[in-house]
Structures are given as C-alpha cells and as structure tokens.
All heavy atoms as an XYZ file, in Angstrom:
713
protein
N      15.568      2.902     23.314
C      15.301      1.559     22.862
C      14.086      1.034     23.610
O      13.938      1.259     24.799
C      16.509      0.660     23.123
C      16.176     -0.784     22.877
S      17.465     -2.045     23.026
C      18.551     -1.528     24.270
N      13.203      0.356     22.878
C      12.021     -0.258     23.468
C      12.235     -1.767     23.532
O      12.917     -2.346     22.689
C      10.785      0.032     22.611
C      10.447      1.502     22.495
C       9.719      2.041     23.712
O       9.278      1.248     24.562
O       9.592      3.262     23.810
N      11.643     -2.412     24.529
C      11.767     -3.856     24.702
C      10.368     -4.443     24.810
O       9.484     -3.859     25.426
C      12.575     -4.188     25.980
C      12.629     -5.678     26.218
C      13.977     -3.589     25.895
N      10.176     -5.632     24.194
C       8.900     -6.336     24.282
C       9.156     -7.786     24.624
O      10.162     -8.366     24.206
C       8.157     -6.226     22.952
N       8.263     -8.374     25.399
C       8.394     -9.759     25.818
C       7.619    -10.664     24.861
O       6.512    -10.333     24.438
C       7.842     -9.906     27.234
C       8.005    -11.277     27.835
C       7.490    -11.278     29.271
C       7.617    -12.649     29.887
N       7.101    -12.654     31.265
N       8.191    -11.815     24.523
C       7.542    -12.774     23.642
C       6.711    -13.731     24.492
O       7.202    -14.283     25.475
C       8.585    -13.569     22.821
C       9.421    -12.614     21.977
C       7.904    -14.624     21.960
C      10.573    -13.276     21.246
N       5.440    -13.939     24.097
C       4.577    -14.876     24.822
C       4.898    -16.303     24.407
O       5.639    -16.544     23.452
C       3.091    -14.603     24.522
O       2.830    -14.954     23.155
C       2.723    -13.154     24.779
N       4.307    -17.253     25.098
C       4.518    -18.667     24.753
C       4.007    -18.980     23.354
O       4.477    -19.921     22.718
C       3.835    -19.571     25.778
O       2.435    -19.341     25.781
N       3.077    -18.181     22.854
C       2.554    -18.363     21.497
C       3.360    -17.628     20.441
O       2.973    -17.591     19.277
N       4.475    -17.007     20.827
C       5.330    -16.303     19.878
C       4.862    -14.895     19.564
O       5.344    -14.263     18.627
N       3.936    -14.365     20.348
C       3.410    -13.024     20.094
C       4.148    -11.987     20.929
O       4.673    -12.298     21.997
C       1.919    -12.971     20.419
C       1.090    -13.897     19.558
C      -0.363    -13.884     19.984
O      -0.699    -13.646     21.137
N      -1.232    -14.139     19.024
N       4.150    -10.758     20.402
C       4.705     -9.637     21.155
C       3.715     -8.481     21.081
O       2.895     -8.406     20.172
C       6.080     -9.165     20.623
C       5.962     -8.661     19.186
C       7.111    -10.251     20.734
C       7.205     -7.957     18.673
N       3.795     -7.601     22.031
C       3.036     -6.355     21.986
C       4.010     -5.266     21.588
O       5.032     -5.063     22.249
C       2.415     -6.034     23.356
O       1.515     -7.088     23.693
C       1.677     -4.702     23.323
N       3.703     -4.578     20.504
C       4.567     -3.479     20.060
C       4.264     -2.267     20.935
O       3.104     -1.848     21.032
C       4.328     -3.158     18.576
C       4.601     -4.396     17.710
C       5.195     -1.976     18.130
C       4.202     -4.231     16.250
N       5.254     -1.704     21.583
C       5.027     -0.546     22.458
C       4.338      0.600     21.706
O       4.546      0.806     20.511
C       6.441     -0.152     22.902
C       7.242     -1.416     22.767
C       6.666     -2.113     21.567
N       3.500      1.331     22.430
C       2.687      2.402     21.844
C       3.516      3.432     21.092
O       3.134      3.878     20.012
C       1.777      3.067     22.908
C       0.793      4.045     22.264
C       2.607      3.780     23.963
C      -0.269      3.408     21.436
N       4.662      3.825     21.635
C       5.498      4.825     20.959
C       5.979      4.303     19.604
O       6.044      5.060     18.633
C       6.700      5.216     21.812
C       6.300      6.054     23.023
O       5.188      6.627     23.012
O       7.100      6.129     23.976
N       6.300      3.011     19.531
C       6.744      2.415     18.271
C       5.569      2.314     17.299
O       5.716      2.611     16.104
C       7.371      1.022     18.514
C       8.543      1.105     19.490
C       7.761      0.369     17.198
C       9.681      1.996     19.039
N       4.386      1.919     17.795
C       3.196      1.854     16.922
C       2.889      3.217     16.322
O       2.547      3.325     15.148
C       1.995      1.322     17.704
C       2.133     -0.132     18.101
C       0.816     -0.757     18.552
N       0.048      0.005     19.508
C       0.079     -0.190     20.827
N       0.860     -1.129     21.353
N      -0.674      0.536     21.622
N       3.020      4.245     17.131
C       2.761      5.603     16.636
C       3.773      5.991     15.553
O       3.409      6.558     14.526
C       2.801      6.602     17.777
C       1.596      6.537     18.663
C       1.669      7.547     19.785
N       0.480      7.465     20.623
C       0.473      7.679     21.918
N       1.596      8.015     22.552
N      -0.641      7.584     22.605
N       5.041      5.669     15.796
C       6.075      5.997     14.806
C       5.873      5.217     13.509
O       6.142      5.731     12.422
C       7.466      5.729     15.380
C       7.867      6.723     16.448
C       9.206      6.388     17.064
C       9.537      7.388     18.165
N      10.791      7.087     18.852
N       5.404      3.967     13.614
C       5.139      3.157     12.424
C       3.837      3.567     11.740
O       3.623      3.266     10.569
C       5.045      1.670     12.793
C       6.331      0.962     13.183
C       6.028     -0.441     13.682
C       7.287      0.916     11.989
N       2.959      4.224     12.498
C       1.655      4.592     11.949
C       0.730      3.393     11.814
O      -0.030      3.304     10.865
N       0.799      2.464     12.785
C      -0.052      1.276     12.730
C      -1.040      1.272     13.883
O      -0.783      1.832     14.949
C       0.779     -0.033     12.739
C       1.619     -0.146     11.484
C       1.636     -0.147     13.969
N      -2.184      0.632     13.614
C      -3.252      0.497     14.610
C      -3.695     -0.956     14.660
O      -3.264     -1.779     13.863
C      -4.452      1.360     14.206
C      -4.188      2.832     14.211
C      -5.428      3.546     13.784
N      -5.298      4.974     14.028
C      -6.136      5.870     13.596
N      -7.165      5.504     12.857
N      -5.963      7.135     13.868
N      -4.626     -1.218     15.540
C      -5.189     -2.560     15.652
C      -5.686     -3.048     14.292
O      -6.372     -2.317     13.580
C      -6.347     -2.563     16.652
C      -6.995     -3.915     16.819
C      -8.170     -3.893     17.770
O      -8.337     -2.895     18.507
O      -8.917     -4.878     17.787
N      -5.293     -4.245     13.918
C      -5.717     -4.831     12.651
C      -4.773     -4.574     11.498
O      -4.848     -5.249     10.474
N      -3.879     -3.586     11.635
C      -2.894     -3.324     10.588
C      -1.855     -4.437     10.574
O      -1.702     -5.182     11.544
C      -2.187     -1.982     10.817
C      -3.084     -0.784     10.553
O      -4.176     -0.973      9.993
O      -2.674      0.331     10.924
N      -1.155     -4.536      9.463
C      -0.095     -5.531      9.346
C       1.256     -4.836      9.374
O       1.398     -3.720      8.897
C      -0.245     -6.308      8.045
C      -1.494     -7.150      8.021
C      -1.591     -7.944      6.749
C      -2.846     -8.800      6.775
N      -2.955     -9.629      5.588
N       2.213     -5.542      9.961
C       3.591     -5.058      9.949
C       4.431     -6.064      9.173
O       4.087     -7.240      9.076
C       4.173     -4.848     11.366
C       3.444     -3.737     12.099
C       4.153     -6.124     12.171
N       5.511     -5.583      8.609
C       6.433     -6.434      7.861
C       7.742     -6.503      8.629
O       8.159     -5.537      9.257
C       6.668     -5.853      6.473
N       8.368     -7.653      8.549
C       9.689     -7.844      9.135
C      10.669     -7.906      7.972
O      10.609     -8.810      7.151
C       9.734     -9.121      9.978
C       8.805     -9.048     11.162
C       7.505     -9.519     11.070
C       9.227     -8.484     12.359
C       6.640     -9.444     12.153
C       8.373     -8.401     13.442
C       7.072     -8.882     13.340
N      11.535     -6.909      7.898
C      12.453     -6.763      6.777
C      13.857     -7.123      7.238
O      14.374     -6.522      8.184
C      12.415     -5.315      6.231
C      13.351     -5.168      5.048
C      10.989     -4.907      5.883
N      14.443     -8.092      6.561
C      15.787     -8.537      6.913
C      16.812     -7.758      6.098
O      16.677     -7.603      4.895
C      15.923    -10.035      6.624
C      17.213    -10.625      7.110
C      17.263    -12.134      6.942
O      16.256    -12.733      6.529
O      18.328    -12.698      7.221
N      17.820     -7.249      6.792
C      18.916     -6.527      6.150
C      20.212     -6.979      6.812
O      20.587     -6.453      7.866
C      18.713     -5.020      6.287
C      19.774     -4.217      5.559
O      20.508     -4.790      4.729
O      19.888     -3.007      5.837
N      20.843     -7.967      6.207
C      22.063     -8.512      6.808
C      21.744     -9.203      8.116
O      20.903    -10.090      8.180
N      22.389     -8.758      9.186
C      22.177     -9.350     10.507
C      21.045     -8.682     11.278
O      20.805     -9.023     12.426
C      23.455     -9.239     11.346
C      24.599    -10.017     10.765
O      24.429    -10.768      9.821
N      25.772     -9.843     11.329
N      20.367     -7.731     10.660
C      19.342     -6.964     11.360
C      17.962     -7.260     10.778
O      17.818     -7.534      9.598
C      19.626     -5.463     11.254
C      20.938     -5.069     11.892
C      21.212     -3.602     11.704
C      22.579     -3.256     12.297
N      22.906     -1.854     12.116
N      16.952     -7.168     11.643
C      15.559     -7.307     11.247
C      14.863     -6.001     11.632
O      14.958     -5.552     12.781
C      14.869     -8.486     11.972
C      15.620     -9.786     11.771
C      13.415     -8.588     11.530
C      15.541    -10.368     10.397
N      14.169     -5.407     10.676
C      13.442     -4.167     10.915
C      11.945     -4.445     10.862
O      11.488     -5.276     10.080
C      13.790     -3.117      9.849
C      15.230     -2.702      9.880
C      16.165     -3.336      9.085
C      15.656     -1.680     10.714
C      17.497     -2.968      9.108
C      16.986     -1.298     10.754
C      17.912     -1.940      9.947
N      11.193     -3.749     11.685
C       9.737     -3.822     11.657
C       9.260     -2.586     10.913
O       9.714     -1.466     11.181
C       9.140     -3.837     13.079
C       7.621     -3.870     13.024
C       9.669     -5.012     13.871
N       8.347     -2.791      9.946
C       7.868     -1.669      9.146
C       6.369     -1.795      8.929
O       5.800     -2.880      9.019
C       8.598     -1.651      7.799
N       5.736     -0.690      8.628
C       4.320     -0.655      8.269
C       4.192     -1.276      6.878
O       4.696     -0.735      5.900
C       3.848      0.799      8.286
C       2.390      0.946      7.955
O       1.839      0.193      7.173
N       1.768      1.951      8.548
N       3.518     -2.412      6.778
C       3.445     -3.123      5.489
C       2.692     -2.327      4.432
O       3.007     -2.428      3.251
C       2.835     -4.511      5.667
O       1.490     -4.422      6.070
N       1.709     -1.533      4.827
C       0.965     -0.724      3.854
C       1.882      0.321      3.218
O       1.804      0.579      2.019
C      -0.231     -0.047      4.522
N       2.760      0.902      4.016
C       3.690      1.897      3.474
C       4.686      1.254      2.527
O       5.057      1.834      1.510
C       4.402      2.639      4.610
C       3.483      3.583      5.360
C       4.208      4.345      6.442
C       3.258      5.280      7.170
N       3.933      6.041      8.209
N       5.126      0.035      2.850
C       6.036     -0.683      1.952
C       5.328     -0.999      0.641
O       5.888     -0.816     -0.439
C       6.566     -1.968      2.618
C       7.513     -1.605      3.754
C       7.265     -2.864      1.599
C       7.973     -2.796      4.567
N       4.091     -1.481      0.728
C       3.327     -1.818     -0.480
C       3.121     -0.579     -1.347
O       3.254     -0.638     -2.573
C       1.981     -2.428     -0.097
N       2.808      0.559     -0.719
C       2.597      1.791     -1.479
C       3.885      2.233     -2.164
O       3.874      2.630     -3.330
C       2.070      2.906     -0.568
C       1.731      4.154     -1.318
C       0.584      4.221     -2.081
C       2.571      5.250     -1.284
C       0.265      5.371     -2.789
C       2.274      6.398     -1.988
C       1.113      6.458     -2.744
N       5.001      2.135     -1.459
C       6.293      2.514     -2.052
C       6.629      1.603     -3.226
O       7.110      2.075     -4.269
C       7.401      2.465     -1.001
N       6.364      0.294     -3.089
C       6.604     -0.640     -4.196
C       5.711     -0.330     -5.385
O       6.144     -0.398     -6.534
C       6.397     -2.088     -3.738
C       7.468     -2.561     -2.802
O       8.551     -1.994     -2.736
N       7.183     -3.609     -2.056
N       4.448      0.009     -5.107
C       3.514      0.356     -6.173
C       3.967      1.635     -6.884
O       3.951      1.709     -8.113
C       2.110      0.551     -5.602
C       1.050      0.821     -6.646
S      -0.571      1.059     -5.916
C      -0.349      2.620     -5.088
N       4.386      2.607     -6.117
C       4.843      3.873     -6.700
C       6.037      3.623     -7.623
O       6.113      4.168     -8.720
C       5.199      4.857     -5.588
C       5.578      6.224     -6.114
C       5.834      7.239     -5.032
N       6.532      6.659     -3.909
C       6.422      7.098     -2.662
N       5.637      8.090     -2.385
N       7.098      6.540     -1.693
N       6.957      2.775     -7.191
C       8.121      2.435     -8.018
C       7.691      1.717     -9.287
O       8.185      2.012    -10.378
C       9.106      1.555     -7.220
O       9.532      2.292     -6.074
C      10.300      1.169     -8.055
N       6.752      0.771     -9.151
C       6.289     -0.004    -10.310
C       5.606      0.886    -11.348
O       5.704      0.625    -12.553
C       5.337     -1.101     -9.853
N       4.903      1.932    -10.892
C       4.166      2.800    -11.809
C       4.959      4.026    -12.250
O       4.449      4.845    -13.014
C       2.843      3.247    -11.182
C       1.819      2.161    -11.145
C       1.438      1.593     -9.945
C       1.249      1.697    -12.315
C       0.498      0.583     -9.911
C       0.300      0.687    -12.292
C      -0.078      0.127    -11.088
N       6.199      4.135    -11.790
C       6.995      5.297    -12.129
C       7.107      5.438    -13.651
O       7.406      4.481    -14.356
C       8.395      5.180    -11.512
C       9.180      6.476    -11.546
S      10.711      6.327    -10.601
C      10.084      6.254     -8.937
N       6.829      6.600    -14.157
C       6.925      6.857    -15.586
C       5.637      6.591    -16.347
O       5.513      6.999    -17.504
N       4.671      5.918    -15.721
C       3.421      5.592    -16.417
C       2.581      6.839    -16.699
O       1.950      6.925    -17.746
C       2.599      4.572    -15.625
C       3.150      3.173    -15.696
C       3.228      2.639    -17.120
O       2.182      2.543    -17.780
O       4.341      2.325    -17.565
N       2.572      7.798    -15.786
C       1.794      9.014    -16.011
C       2.288      9.735    -17.260
O       1.491     10.159    -18.100
C       1.865      9.932    -14.790
N       3.597      9.839    -17.378
C       4.160     10.498    -18.557
C       3.844      9.707    -19.817
O       3.476     10.265    -20.846
C       5.679     10.660    -18.410
C       6.100     11.623    -17.323
C       6.165     10.975    -15.943
O       6.079      9.742    -15.835
O       6.276     11.718    -14.951
N       3.960      8.384    -19.736
C       3.699      7.524    -20.890
C       2.247      7.659    -21.361
O       1.965      7.655    -22.552
C       3.996      6.062    -20.543
C       3.902      5.110    -21.731
C       4.146      3.671    -21.332
N       3.085      3.093    -20.535
C       1.896      2.694    -21.018
N       1.623      2.817    -22.286
N       0.991      2.171    -20.227
N       1.334      7.806    -20.406
C      -0.085      7.920    -20.734
C      -0.513      9.363    -21.003
O      -1.670      9.611    -21.332
C      -0.926      7.333    -19.596
C      -0.775      5.832    -19.382
C      -1.469      5.408    -18.090
C      -1.328      5.062    -20.570
N       0.393     10.309    -20.847
C       0.071     11.713    -21.082
C      -0.779     12.333    -19.994
O      -1.583     13.222    -20.260
N      -0.601     11.876    -18.767
C      -1.364     12.407    -17.641
C      -0.550     13.508    -16.975
O       0.471     13.250    -16.355
C      -1.679     11.294    -16.637
C      -2.412     10.078    -17.203
C      -2.529      8.988    -16.154
C      -3.769     10.466    -17.745
N      -1.037     14.733    -17.114
C      -0.292     15.870    -16.580
C      -0.764     16.325    -15.209
O      -0.005     16.880    -14.434
C      -0.375     17.056    -17.546
C       0.323     16.758    -18.864
O       1.381     16.104    -18.835
O      -0.204     17.173    -19.915
N      -2.059     16.115    -14.907
C      -2.587     16.564    -13.625
C      -3.771     15.695    -13.216
O      -4.132     14.737    -13.897
C      -2.980     18.043    -13.679
C      -3.988     18.350    -14.785
O      -4.790     17.463    -15.137
O      -3.977     19.479    -15.290
N      -4.383     16.052    -12.089
C      -5.469     15.246    -11.528
C      -6.659     15.141    -12.474
O      -7.293     14.086    -12.570
C      -5.910     15.839    -10.189
C      -6.937     15.004     -9.464
C      -7.319     15.574     -8.107
O      -6.608     16.453     -7.593
O      -8.336     15.123     -7.574
N      -6.962     16.202    -13.201
C      -8.103     16.150    -14.119
C      -7.870     15.135    -15.234
O      -8.815     14.486    -15.700
C      -8.401     17.541    -14.698
O      -7.328     17.976    -15.507
N      -6.628     14.958    -15.657
C      -6.309     13.937    -16.661
C      -6.549     12.536    -16.097
O      -7.055     11.653    -16.797
C      -4.856     14.051    -17.116
C      -4.590     15.293    -17.947
O      -5.552     15.872    -18.493
O      -3.404     15.670    -18.053
N      -6.201     12.335    -14.838
C      -6.414     11.035    -14.199
C      -7.903     10.757    -14.077
O      -8.375      9.659    -14.389
C      -5.732     10.973    -12.812
C      -6.083      9.683    -12.085
C      -4.225     11.128    -12.953
N      -8.681     11.750    -13.644
C     -10.132     11.591    -13.515
C     -10.747     11.264    -14.870
O     -11.594     10.372    -14.987
C     -10.774     12.851    -12.897
C     -12.292     12.798    -12.977
C     -10.307     13.025    -11.459
N     -10.317     11.953    -15.914
C     -10.834     11.691    -17.265
C     -10.511     10.267    -17.712
O     -11.347      9.582    -18.309
C     -10.264     12.710    -18.254
N      -9.305      9.800    -17.416
C      -8.925      8.437    -17.777
C      -9.774      7.416    -17.026
O     -10.254      6.443    -17.614
C      -7.439      8.201    -17.485
C      -6.929      6.788    -17.754
C      -7.072      6.423    -19.236
C      -5.475      6.650    -17.315
N     -10.000      7.635    -15.747
C     -10.836      6.722    -14.950
C     -12.248      6.705    -15.515
O     -12.849      5.634    -15.681
C     -10.832      7.124    -13.461
C     -11.892      6.364    -12.683
C      -9.451      6.894    -12.852
N     -12.803      7.871    -15.846
C     -14.147      7.928    -16.432
C     -14.204      7.165    -17.749
O     -15.160      6.432    -18.016
C     -14.580      9.384    -16.654
C     -14.872     10.113    -15.354
O     -15.059      9.432    -14.321
O     -14.921     11.363    -15.386
N     -13.186      7.314    -18.562
C     -13.127      6.624    -19.851
C     -13.087      5.099    -19.660
O     -13.815      4.364    -20.340
C     -11.877      7.091    -20.605
C     -11.707      6.484    -21.975
C     -10.419      6.984    -22.637
O     -10.116      8.188    -22.517
O      -9.742      6.158    -23.262
N     -12.285      4.644    -18.726
C     -12.181      3.203    -18.465
C     -13.495      2.671    -17.916
O     -13.965      1.597    -18.319
C     -11.005      2.906    -17.515
C     -11.035      1.463    -17.026
C      -9.685      3.218    -18.191
N     -14.128      3.404    -17.002
C     -15.419      2.970    -16.454
C     -16.475      2.865    -17.550
O     -17.249      1.914    -17.582
C     -15.892      3.946    -15.375
C     -15.163      3.810    -14.077
C     -15.691      4.780    -13.063
N     -15.034      4.594    -11.781
C     -15.001      5.509    -10.827
N     -15.586      6.674    -10.997
N     -14.381      5.255     -9.701
N     -16.517      3.837    -18.431
C     -17.491      3.816    -19.522
C     -17.247      2.619    -20.438
O     -18.178      1.922    -20.838
C     -17.409      5.116    -20.326
C     -18.460      5.201    -21.414
C     -18.427      6.532    -22.159
O     -17.987      7.530    -21.557
O     -18.832      6.545    -23.327
N     -15.991      2.357    -20.746
C     -15.650      1.210    -21.595
C     -16.046     -0.106    -20.919
O     -16.611     -0.995    -21.556
C     -14.149      1.220    -21.879
C     -13.691      0.111    -22.799
C     -12.205      0.195    -23.093
O     -11.688      1.317    -23.261
O     -11.574     -0.880    -23.139
N     -15.767     -0.217    -19.616
C     -16.147     -1.433    -18.887
C     -17.662     -1.595    -18.857
O     -18.177     -2.706    -19.008
C     -15.576     -1.387    -17.459
C     -14.074     -1.531    -17.404
S     -13.380     -1.298    -15.751
C     -14.131     -2.650    -14.874
N     -18.398     -0.502    -18.680
C     -19.854     -0.551    -18.655
C     -20.383     -1.032    -20.005
O     -21.258     -1.895    -20.073
C     -20.427      0.824    -18.307
C     -21.911      0.784    -18.100
C     -22.556      0.557    -16.926
C     -22.914      0.968    -19.093
N     -23.909      0.580    -17.122
C     -24.161      0.835    -18.445
C     -22.888      1.233    -20.452
C     -25.366      0.958    -19.125
C     -24.091      1.349    -21.134
C     -25.304      1.215    -20.472
N     -19.836     -0.479    -21.092
C     -20.271     -0.893    -22.445
C     -20.003     -2.378    -22.664
O     -20.858     -3.092    -23.198
C     -19.561     -0.067    -23.513
C     -20.188      1.290    -23.748
C     -19.687      1.914    -25.061
N     -18.247      1.916    -25.177
C     -17.449      2.922    -24.835
N     -17.966      4.028    -24.362
N     -16.146      2.842    -24.970
N     -18.813     -2.841    -22.256
C     -18.479     -4.260    -22.437
C     -19.412     -5.165    -21.650
O     -19.791     -6.233    -22.121
C     -17.033     -4.528    -22.021
C     -16.004     -3.958    -22.988
C     -14.567     -4.131    -22.491
O     -14.368     -4.731    -21.407
O     -13.670     -3.636    -23.182
N     -19.792     -4.728    -20.483
C     -20.636     -5.564    -19.613
C     -22.102     -5.542    -20.034
O     -22.790     -6.556    -19.978
C     -20.506     -5.103    -18.178
C     -21.386     -5.917    -17.209
C     -21.171     -5.548    -15.791
N     -19.904     -6.131    -15.360
C     -19.276     -5.809    -14.238
N     -19.775     -4.903    -13.453
N     -18.135     -6.371    -13.928
N     -22.616     -4.368    -20.455
C     -24.049     -4.222    -20.667
C     -24.470     -3.987    -22.107
O     -25.662     -3.933    -22.396
C     -24.591     -3.081    -19.789
C     -24.364     -3.339    -18.317
C     -23.429     -2.606    -17.596
C     -25.086     -4.326    -17.662
C     -23.224     -2.844    -16.242
C     -24.880     -4.573    -16.307
C     -23.961     -3.835    -15.611
O     -23.746     -4.072    -14.293
N     -23.549     -3.869    -23.035
C     -23.897     -3.562    -24.431
C     -24.800     -4.626    -25.046
O     -25.704     -4.310    -25.808
C     -22.636     -3.387    -25.267
N     -24.587     -5.892    -24.721
C     -25.377     -6.971    -25.303
C     -26.639     -7.277    -24.526
O     -27.372     -8.192    -24.873
C     -24.528     -8.244    -25.394
C     -23.348     -8.063    -26.338
O     -23.462     -7.251    -27.277
O     -22.315     -8.729    -26.108
N     -26.916     -6.511    -23.482
C     -28.080     -6.788    -22.638
C     -29.263     -5.883    -22.945
O     -30.147     -5.726    -22.132
C     -27.701     -6.635    -21.161
C     -26.696     -7.677    -20.725
O     -26.604     -8.732    -21.339
N     -25.956     -7.384    -19.672
N     -29.294     -5.264    -24.108
C     -30.383     -4.336    -24.447
C     -31.683     -5.064    -24.698
O     -31.897     -6.084    -25.095
C     -30.024     -3.497    -25.688
C     -28.914     -2.516    -25.363
O     -28.740     -2.210    -24.178
O     -28.234     -2.067    -26.304
C-alpha cells in the first residue's frame, strides 16, 4: 500500500510506483472513479480509449472494414470528399 499526504491546497503527489503502474507522466490526467464506498485512481486516457472502443464496437463490420488497408482506403476517401467540398467552388 502506498500513502500520500494532502497539501493545504488539496494536492497530492502520486508515488512513482503508482504512476508507473497507471502509465501516467507529468501533464497527464487521472480520473477518480467511484465504486460504492471505494474511490479508484485511473489513467483517464485509458478510460477514454476503452469508452471509445465500446462506442465503436461493431462499426468496422457495419462499414465492411476487414483490415488496416480498408481503414486507410476509407480515410483517403473521406479526405478526398472533404477536399472537394472545401475547394470545389474555388476554381
């Protein structure tokens, strides 16, 4: 168990071993997750990525994306469409 002292400004220093386990560095954000009577500290970027992955679940299949080359082709197609919309009338 690690212990941290709270400053008069309400700040704490997260011990290095905990920062390493969370995968956080200076400037990163952490999330405080409440679960019943317990509060957990988590890497907010990892939580956001997990939420995004859940939100997009099934979209690859719906769009017919089977592998990385399909994703690259879709990105190229969207970029080309955006370019046409932005610059088509500027000839």
